[in-house]
C-alpha positions in Angstrom: -8.0 -37.3 1.3 -4.2 -36.9 1.6 -4.1 -35.3 -1.8 -6.8 -32.8 -0.8 -5.0 -31.9 2.4 -1.7 -31.6 0.5 -3.3 -29.2 -2.1 -4.9 -27.2 0.8 -1.6 -27.0 2.5 0.1 -25.8 -0.7 -2.5 -23.1 -1.2 -2.0 -21.9 2.4 1.8 -21.8 2.0 1.4 -19.9 -1.3 -0.8 -17.3 0.2 1.5 -16.9 3.2 4.4 -16.4 0.8 2.5 -13.7 -1.1 1.6 -12.0 2.2 5.2 -12.1 3.4 6.4 -10.7 0.1 3.8 -8.0 0.0 4.7 -6.6 3.4 8.5 -7.2 3.6 9.4 -5.3 0.5 8.0 -2.0 1.7 9.5 -2.0 5.1 12.7 -0.1 4.2 11.3 2.7 2.1 8.1 3.3 4.2 7.8 1.6 7.6 11.0 3.1 9.1 9.9 6.7 8.5 6.2 6.0 9.2 6.7 4.5 12.7 9.8 6.5 13.7 9.3 9.7 11.8 10.8 12.2 14.2 14.0 10.1 14.8 14.2 9.5 11.0 14.2 13.2 10.4 16.7 13.9 13.1 19.3 11.3 12.1 19.0 12.0 8.3 18.8 15.7 9.0 15.7 16.4 7.0 12.5 18.3 7.7 8.9 17.4 6.7 9.2 18.9 3.2 12.5 17.2 2.5 11.1 13.9 3.6 8.2 14.6 1.2 10.7 15.0 -1.6 12.2 11.6 -0.9 8.8 10.1 -1.5 8.3 12.3 -4.5 11.5 10.7 -6.1 10.1 7.3 -5.2 6.7 8.1 -6.6 7.8 9.5 -9.9 9.9 6.4 -10.7 7.3 4.1 -9.3 4.5 5.6 -11.5 6.2 4.5 -14.7 7.4 1.2 -13.1 3.7 0.3 -12.5 3.0 0.8 -16.2 5.9 -1.2 -17.5 5.6 -3.8 -14.7 2.1 -4.8 -15.8 3.0 -6.4 -19.1 6.1 -7.9 -17.4 3.8 -9.8 -15.0 1.8 -11.2 -17.9 4.9 -12.7 -19.4 7.2 -14.0 -16.7 7.0 -16.1 -13.5 5.7 -14.3 -10.4 8.0 -16.5 -8.3 11.2 -15.2 -10.0 10.0 -11.6 -10.3 9.0 -11.4 -6.6 12.1 -13.0 -5.3 14.4 -10.7 -7.4 12.5 -7.7 -6.2 12.7 -8.6 -2.5 16.4 -9.4 -2.6 17.4 -6.3 -4.6 15.4 -4.1 -2.3 16.9 -5.6 0.8 20.5 -5.2 -0.4 20.2 -1.4 -0.4 19.1 -1.6 3.2 22.7 -2.0 4.2 23.5 1.3 2.5 20.6 3.0 4.2 21.9 1.8 7.6 25.1 3.8 7.0 22.8 7.0 7.2 24.0 8.6 4.0 23.5 12.2 3.2 20.3 13.7 1.8 21.4 13.7 -1.9 22.3 10.0 -1.7 19.0 9.2 0.0 17.1 10.8 -2.9 18.9 8.5 -5.3 18.2 5.5 -3.0 14.5 6.2 -2.9 14.4 6.5 -6.7 16.1 3.1 -6.9 13.6 1.6 -4.6 10.9 3.0 -6.9 12.2 0.5 -9.4 12.9 -2.5 -7.3 9.7 -2.5 -5.2 7.4 -1.9 -8.2 8.7 -2.9 -11.7 9.3 -6.6 -11.0 7.0 -6.8 -8.1 3.6 -5.2 -7.8 1.7 -6.4 -10.8 3.2 -9.9 -10.3 1.9 -9.9 -6.7 -1.6 -8.9 -7.7 -1.8 -11.4 -10.6 -0.6 -14.2 -8.3 -3.2 -13.3 -5.7 -6.0 -13.1 -8.3 -5.1 -16.5 -9.7 -5.1 -17.9 -6.1 -8.7 -16.5 -5.6 -10.3 -17.8 -8.8 -13.6 -16.3 -9.9 -15.6 -16.8 -6.7 -13.2 -15.7 -4.0 -11.6 -12.4 -5.1 -12.7 -10.6 -1.9 -11.3 -13.4 0.2 -8.0 -13.5 -1.7 -7.3 -9.7 -1.6 -8.7 -9.5 1.9 -6.3 -12.2 3.1 -3.5 -10.6 1.2 -3.9 -7.2 2.8 -5.1 -8.5 6.1 -2.2 -10.9 6.3 0.2 -8.1 5.4 -1.4 -6.1 8.2 -0.9 -8.9 10.7 2.7 -9.2 9.6 3.3 -5.5 9.6 1.9 -5.2 13.1 4.1 -8.1 14.3 7.2 -6.6 12.6 6.4 -3.1 13.8 5.9 -4.3 17.4 9.3 -6.0 17.3 10.8 -2.9 15.7 9.3 -0.8 18.5 10.9 -3.1 21.1 14.2 -2.9 19.3 14.0 0.9 19.3 13.2 0.9 23.0 16.2 -1.2 23.7 18.4 1.8 22.9 17.1 4.5 25.3 18.7 7.9 24.5 20.7 6.5 21.6 18.5 7.4 18.6 21.2 6.8 16.0 21.9 3.2 17.2 18.2 2.5 17.6 17.3 3.6 14.1 20.2 1.7 12.5 19.1 -1.5 14.4 15.6 -1.0 13.0 16.9 -0.5 9.5 19.0 -3.7 9.7 16.0 -5.6 10.9 13.8 -4.6 7.9 16.8 -5.4 5.6 17.0 -9.0 6.8 13.2 -9.4 6.6 13.2 -8.4 3.0 16.1 -10.7 2.1 14.6 -13.6 4.0 11.3 -13.1 2.3 13.0 -13.2 -1.1 14.5 -16.7 -0.3 11.1 -17.9 1.1 9.2 -16.9 -2.0 11.7 -18.6 -4.3 11.0 -21.9 -2.7 7.3 -21.7 -1.9 5.5 -19.7 -4.7 4.7 -21.8 -7.8 5.3 -20.5 -11.3 2.2 -18.5 -12.4 0.2 -19.2 -15.5 2.1 -16.4 -17.3 5.3 -18.4 -17.0 3.7 -21.8 -18.0 1.8 -20.4 -21.1 4.1 -17.9 -22.9 2.9 -18.9 -26.3 -0.7 -18.1 -25.4 0.3 -14.6 -24.2 2.0 -13.9 -27.5 -1.1 -15.1 -29.5 -3.2 -12.6 -27.6 -1.5 -9.8 -29.4 1.3 -7.3 -28.8 1.8 -6.1 -25.3 1.1 -2.4 -26.0 -2.2 -3.2 -27.9 -3.4 -4.8 -24.7 -2.4 -1.7 -22.7 -4.4 0.5 -25.1 -7.4 -1.8 -24.8 -7.3 -1.5 -21.0 -6.9 2.3 -21.2 -10.2 2.4 -23.2 -12.3 0.7 -20.5 -14.4 3.3 -18.6 -14.5 1.0 -15.6 -10.7 1.0 -15.3 -10.7 4.8 -15.0 -13.2 4.6 -12.1 -11.2 1.9 -10.4 -8.1 4.1 -10.8 -9.9 7.1 -9.2 -11.0 4.8 -6.3 -7.4 3.8 -5.7 -6.1 7.3 -6.0 -8.5 8.5 -3.3 -7.9 5.5 -1.1 -4.2 5.8 -1.4 -4.3 9.5 -0.5 -5.9 8.5 2.7 -3.4 5.8 3.3 -0.5 8.2 2.7 -2.2 10.6 5.1 -1.8 8.0 7.8 2.0 8.5 7.5 1.5 11.9 9.2 -0.4 10.5 12.2 2.8 9.7 14.2 4.3 13.2 13.6 1.0 14.9 14.2 0.6 13.1 17.6 4.1 14.3 18.6 3.5 17.9 17.6 -0.1 18.3 18.7 -0.5 16.0 21.7 2.7 14.6 23.2 5.2 17.4 22.7 8.2 17.3 20.5 10.5 18.2 23.5 9.5 15.1 25.4 11.8 12.2 24.6 9.0 9.8 25.6 6.6 11.7 23.2 8.4 10.1 20.2 8.0 6.6 21.7 4.3 7.3 22.6 3.6 8.5 19.0 5.3 5.4 17.5 3.2 3.3 19.8 0.0 4.9 18.5 1.0 3.8 15.0 2.2 0.4 16.1 -1.1 -0.4 17.8 -3.0 0.9 14.7 -1.3 -1.7 12.5 -3.1 -4.5 14.4 -6.3 -3.1 13.0 -5.3 -3.9 9.5 -5.7 -7.7 9.3 -9.1 -7.6 10.9 -10.4 -4.7 8.7 -9.0 -6.1 5.4 -10.2 -9.6 5.9 -13.6 -8.5 7.2 -14.1 -6.2 4.3 -13.2 -8.9 1.8 -15.6 -11.3 3.5 -18.4 -8.8 3.4 -17.7 -8.0 -0.3 -17.9 -11.7 -1.2 -20.8 -12.9 1.0 -23.2 -10.0 1.4 -22.3 -6.9 -0.6 -20.4 -5.9 -3.6 -16.8 -4.5 -3.3 -18.0 -1.1 -4.6 -20.6 -0.9 -1.8 -18.0 -1.8 0.9 -15.7 0.8 -0.5 -18.4 3.5 -0.5 -18.9 2.9 3.3 -15.2 3.2 3.9 -15.0 6.5 2.2 -18.0 7.8 4.2 -16.1 6.9 7.4 -13.0 8.7 6.2 -14.9 11.9 5.4 -16.1 12.0 9.0 -12.8 11.1 10.5 -10.7 13.6 8.6 -13.2 16.4 9.3 -12.9 15.5 13.0 -9.1 15.7 12.8 -9.4 19.2 11.3 -12.1 20.5 13.7 -10.6 19.1 17.0 -8.4 21.4 19.0 -5.5 19.3 20.4 -4.6 19.4 24.0 -3.1 17.1 26.7 -6.5 16.3 28.2 -7.6 12.7 28.3 -10.8 13.6 26.2 -8.9 15.0 23.2 -6.2 12.2 23.4 -9.2 9.8 23.4 -10.5 11.5 20.2 -7.0 11.2 18.7 -7.0 7.4 19.3 -10.6 7.1 18.1 -9.8 9.0 14.9 -6.7 6.9 14.2 -8.6 3.7 14.9 -11.5 4.5 12.6 -9.4 5.9 9.8 -7.2 2.8 9.9 -10.2 0.5 9.8 -11.5 2.4 6.7 -8.1 2.7 5.0 -7.2 -1.0 5.4 -10.6 -2.2 4.4 -10.2 -0.2 1.2 -6.8 -1.7 0.6 -8.3 -5.1 1.1 -11.0 -4.7 -1.5 -10.2 -2.2 -4.2 -8.4 -4.7 -6.4 -11.5 -6.9 -6.1 -13.1 -4.3 -8.4 -11.2 -5.9 -11.3 -13.4 -9.0 -11.0 -16.5 -6.8 -10.4 -15.7 -5.0 -13.7 -14.9 -8.4 -15.3 -11.3 -7.7 -16.4 -10.1 -11.0 -17.9 -7.5 -12.9 -15.7 -5.1 -13.2 -18.7 -4.9 -9.4 -18.7 -4.6 -8.9 -14.9 -1.0 -7.7 -15.1 -1.7 -5.1 -17.8 -4.9 -3.9 -16.0 -3.0 -3.7 -12.7 -0.2 -1.8 -14.4 -2.6 0.8 -15.8 -4.7 1.4 -12.7 -1.6 1.5 -10.5 0.1 3.9 -12.9 -2.8 6.3 -12.2 -3.9 5.0 -8.7 -0.6 5.3 -6.9 0.3 8.8 -8.0 -0.3 10.0 -4.4 3.2 8.5 -3.8 4.4 11.5 -5.7 2.4 14.4 -4.2 0.8 13.6 -0.9 4.0 13.7 1.2 5.2 16.8 -0.6 1.9 18.6 -0.2 1.6 17.6 3.4 5.2 18.5 4.2 4.9 21.9 2.5 1.6 22.7 4.4 3.2 21.9 7.7 6.3 24.1 7.2 4.4 26.9 5.4 2.8 28.3 8.6 4.6 29.3 11.7 2.1 27.1 13.6 2.3 23.6 12.0 -1.1 22.8 13.4 -2.7 25.1 10.8 -0.9 23.1 8.1 -2.2 19.9 9.6 -5.8 21.1 9.6 -5.6 22.2 5.9 -4.1 18.8 5.1 -6.9 16.9 6.8 -9.5 18.9 5.0 -7.8 18.0 1.7 -7.9 14.4 2.6 -11.6 14.7 3.4 -12.2 16.2 0.0 -10.4 13.4 -1.8 -12.5 10.9 0.2 -15.7 12.6 -1.2 -14.3 12.1 -4.7 -13.5 8.4 -3.9 -17.1 7.9 -2.7 -18.5 9.3 -5.9 -16.2 7.0 -8.0 -17.4 4.0 -6.0 -21.0 4.9 -6.7 -20.1 5.1 -10.4 -18.6 1.6 -10.4 -21.7 0.3 -8.6 -24.0 1.9 -11.2 -22.5 0.4 -14.3 -24.9 -2.5 -15.1 -23.5 -2.9 -18.6 -19.9 -2.8 -17.6 -19.3 -6.6 -17.9 -20.7 -6.9 -21.4 -18.8 -3.8 -22.5 -15.5 -5.0 -21.2 -15.9 -8.5 -22.6 -16.7 -7.1 -26.0 -13.7 -4.8 -25.9 -11.4 -7.8 -25.1 -12.8 -10.0 -27.7 -12.4 -7.3 -30.4 -8.7 -6.8 -29.3 -7.9 -10.5 -29.3 -9.5 -11.0 -32.8 -7.2 -8.4 -34.4 
């Protein structure tokens, strides 16, 4: 009995560590500008397009880091990779808090494209998949993203309170928030080092070498039709997720007024509240995928919701009336439910398409190389659309229509995954042929 309880406690602690790692590492490059976008632009002296170029630099580097990080996760300990990634990312937070110039910020975001992805992302997904086994993939990834959402909401709420502590002193408030996310990342690195066990990749290096050369595995994964459909699903889901970065700025411009100091705080509050949706949506989606429906079916429903919401954003004329502000909150709420449900289930498609656990890192590297390309272009496209017209609301409308279009494509890809009855046999045969060479 004691042994069972000890094992259960160890599993809980491991998952908590993965959740902590998965959220803490992205606070500096993403959360600060997402929740405090107008203050970020003011203090770093950038506009929407220049902010988009920061994420472009991050995305270009990260795209290749995803590809090379996959084989890395199949060979080395997740514990060591995750801890190194968190600490190296956090160290650069001290430099960000000095509010460097724009040219330096572009370099900093490129560096974060390496530290947050190359040693981190595939290792996190592999460790999560190993934790879930063959029967609880929806649960594992639902808890991962749901837990990340709960942690993100908690941290964002604290950050919002810290920001409010410096009324009228935006520079000091922003620096305090940056320092907070810096120490969260460093603390998570130490926590992971002590509480995440070494993965199977670290305990069985000889077996990995016998499976064949690393790049032959990459080629095998590239040849799987199901992997391409999974990548398309992630591309479209991530376009929607990156689109949520604009909600806070859109709320300021369209509803609360950029001249109102309290408008910035109100818009940040909108996004802070929305983060509390994430844990419920992700865990519920994972549970539905495991117990009642397939992951592809849940994903299809989520894209259908996003199509309706983004169309509503584009068609609604903003005003200060309670009715339109209510529509804003409803759209933000529904879109966050759909987006975070997608993030909690789309990697469960790896099990639905029967990608072998031993090749999880490589598969994650390939689908992430393709799937997270929105890091490169969504912020740039959105920023360009906003500054292209004299009235930024026109740019926002066009942007929301583009997001609705990508959601249509994502829905079609989800249907494709669900209609591949022979996908398991095909993928098994491909892997067996590769391993016998």
